Every structure is written in C-alpha cells, then in structure tokens.
C-alpha positions, -999 to +999 in steps of 0.1 A: +116-045-004+134-013+005+152-028+036+160-065+040+183-087+060+202-120+053+232-140+062+260-145+038+297-150+030+319-122+016+333-135-017+353-104-028+356-067-025+366-039-049+372-002-045+346+024-053+355+061-052+377+073-024+363+056+007+337+030-005+338-006-016+316-029-036+311-061-017+301-093-034+281-117-010+267-152-014+237-151+008+214-178+021+180-165+008+189-142-021+219-158-036+246-136-050+243-100-041+265-070-049+262-040-026+280-008-017+296-004+017+301+033+023+330+047+041+346+014+049+381+024+035+385+052+059+411+047+086+398+029+117+366+018+102+354-012+122+325-016+099+349-023+070+368-050+089+337-071+090+333-070+052+366-088+042+367-120+022+360-152+042+338-134+066+304-150+074+281-121+084+245-112+092+240-081+070+212-056+065+209-039+031+188-012+016+176-017-020+192+007-045+185+015-081+217-003-094+235-016-063+221-022-028+237-004+001+250-021+033+235-004+064+244-029+092+268-058+097+273-084+124+300-110+123+287-146+126+320-165+119+354-149+115+368-177+093+396-154+081+413-155+115+421-192+110+430-189+073+451-158+065+482-167+086+488-199+067+498-195+030+484-228+018+451-223+035+449-187+023+455-195-013+432-226-014+404-206+003+409-178-022+406-204-050+374-217-035+358-183-033+368-175-069+352-208-079+319-198-063+320-164-079+325-179-113+300-206-110+272-185-096+267-160-123+231-149-118+224-123-090+194-126-067+188-163-076+186-185-044+215-210-043+211-225-008+231-256-016+261-236-028+258-213+002+259-242+026+288-258+007+308-226+008+303-221+046+313-257+052+344-253+031+355-221+049+348-238+082+371-267+071+398-243+060+397-224+092+395-255+114+429-267+103+420-304+107+421-315+070+446-309+043+436-277+025+443-291-009+420-320-003+393-296+010+397-274-021+394-304-045+364-318-026+348-284-027+354-279-064+341-314-073+309-307-053+305-272-067+308-287-102+281-313-093+259-283-083+265-267-117+259-300-135+295-305-145+304-334-122+329-357-138+319-393-145+341-415-123+323-449-121+312-452-157+321-441-192+312-404-197+301-410-232+283-444-234+276-450-198+294-484-196+300-493-160+336-489-149+361-485-135+379-472-166+416-463-168+413-433-191+402-398-182+391-371-207+383-335-196+366-329-229+344-360-227+335-353-190+354-379-170+365-415-173+359-431-207+361-467-219+385-479-246+359-477-273+350-440-265+385-428-257+391-394-276+424-379-286+442-362-257+428-385-230+451-393-201+457-424-180+456-415-144+465-440-117+436-461-103+443-446-069+438-411-083+403-420-096+394-436-062+406-404-045+384-382-067+354-404-061+361-402-023+363-364-024+331-361-044+312-383-020+328-372+013+347-403+021+374-386+041+389-419+055+398-429+019+409-394+009+432-389+039+448-423+034+458-414-002+494-409-013+509-376-023+512-387-060+475-394-062+467-361-046+488-341-070+475-359-101+439-356-088+443-318-082+455-314-118+425-332-132+400-313-110+415-279-120+415-288-157+379-301-155+367-269-138+384-245-161+373-263-192+336-259-181+341-223-169+359-214-202+381-192-180+413-197-160+411-190-123+437-164-113+441-178-078+449-214-088+485-209-099+492-194-065+480-225-046+508-244-029+500-281-034+528-298-014+518-312+020+531-293+050+546-311+080+518-319+104+520-324+141+502-358+146+487-349+180+474-313+173+469-317+136+485-283+132+512-274+107+546-271+123+555-242+101+538-222+074+547-194+050+537-159+061+511-138+044+511-100+043+508-083+077+480-061+065+458-091+058+464-106+093+455-072+108+423-071+089+414-106+099+422-099+136+398-070+135+370-093+128+373-107+163+367-073+180+332-071+192+301-092+183+275-064+182+261-051+150+279-022+134+260+003+113+274+021+083+278+059+082+248+081+074+234+083+039+258+096+012+244+109-020+262+087-045+249+087-081+231+055-090+222+045-054+191+051-034 
C-alpha cells in the first residue's frame, strides 16, 4: 500500500524542520494516522491552511518508512471557521480533540465510532446551536463509553444495585449505593446526575432545560472521571470557559464573545478558499521517509 486515500479530522499539528509539519489525523478507515506535510509552513502555502486542527479533509498519503507523507488534500468541512472566533467554542473544541488524541492511542487501528463521534461534535461546535460546554461534556461521556469507561449513573458502580443513588465516586466508576460508598465520594445534586444521563444518551431536551448549577457540577464530575481513567491531565481543560454566554433567543447566536488570536482566524478563513484538491510540493529527501 504505497499510496492510499481516506477522509479524516485533523487532531493536532507539530513543527518538523524549517518548513514541514507532522499532522495527526483521525481517519475513517485507518484510525489514527501521523503523517508529514512537507513545505506547509512556507509563507502563502494554501496546502498548509487545509491541515489545521478542526479541519475535515479528504487526504491522499504515501506510505513512508516511519511516517507517511501527505501528497494531496481537499477540504470537506471547514469546521474551524465557525469555531475559532468564539473563545468558548474554541477552547471546548480543543479539549474535545485532545480527548480523542489521548483515548485513541494505537495508530492504524480502525475506530469508526470515534471518528463519527468526533465529526459530529465538531459539527455541533461549528453550528453554534447548542451550548459548547454541554456539547463537550456529551462528547466526553460518549468517548469514555467507547473506551469502556462510561460512568454508572442508573445503578451502583460496585454492586449493581438499581438506583438512582445520591453518591458519586470517580474511583468506583460512577454512582454508588450507601453500602458501597468509598471514602472521598461526593454527593451531587439529583439534577446533576439526570443531566449526565441525558448527555450520555443524547436527550438534549432535558440537557438544555438544566440549570447552570447542575451544568457546572456535571462538568466537574465528567472532567474528573476522564482524567482519572486517562491517568493524565488534559492541558486544554483549564482554559475552557464554563459560564454560559448571553444567547439571542431568535438566532441562537452569542451576543458577544471573547476574541481569539488574529492568526488563528486568518488560518481558519483560508480553509474556505477553493474546494479543489491541493497537492503538496514535489518529493523532498527527508531522512526516515520514503
């Protein structure tokens, strides 16, 4: 398989040499793929603008000895355009992509469900219809269910006794009954547990009717549960702004939002320029790549 094609989401990018980047993609057929995009950091590279985080792309790659090489890219969805000019949506979307990157550890292992979940979350962030904090928490809960870490919400996480139960333990794996309650367990409000169950099961009517206090408490439980299982703190989570912005009831758009760096907005806007495939520069003899 010297040359292959797939669709995927750009999770992150990192610098390589003077003009190249390493791009981490979550693809539909091949799962997580790391590839070199050559020359994309040069001034005026339209090819590079299509390989920014949040981009949903059709990409052609050449198999290399250590890392594959991106040879052609076509934008499918420029989700970044609807994300990067709103601070809350930008930080929550970053947290979602970091969550995917941490959960999916094996490369070239098909993870179709996670791919579809990620595309759906980015479409929700970009669409600006739902509260981004709710979208993030719903995404994280479903991503943990994919990984086998879904919190028990309707029964005791230890003995399986049917609930609802009023105590939640991250260590135990969700709500616990009085007999199984370990040290350090917390007592969330019943509305918080109902909200988490609604987010896990896609009940947006219940989720959007929840109070701000339940949303804040629920976000804390979701973040703690995720990072306990990852055994790693997410760098993007402390940057997430959890308070609810003022929403125009007719347009469902925020009346005001915090700015993000101008460079990021420019890169996102570049994604909208042209829909045809853009090929990378000619082959470059980089050690470790074929």
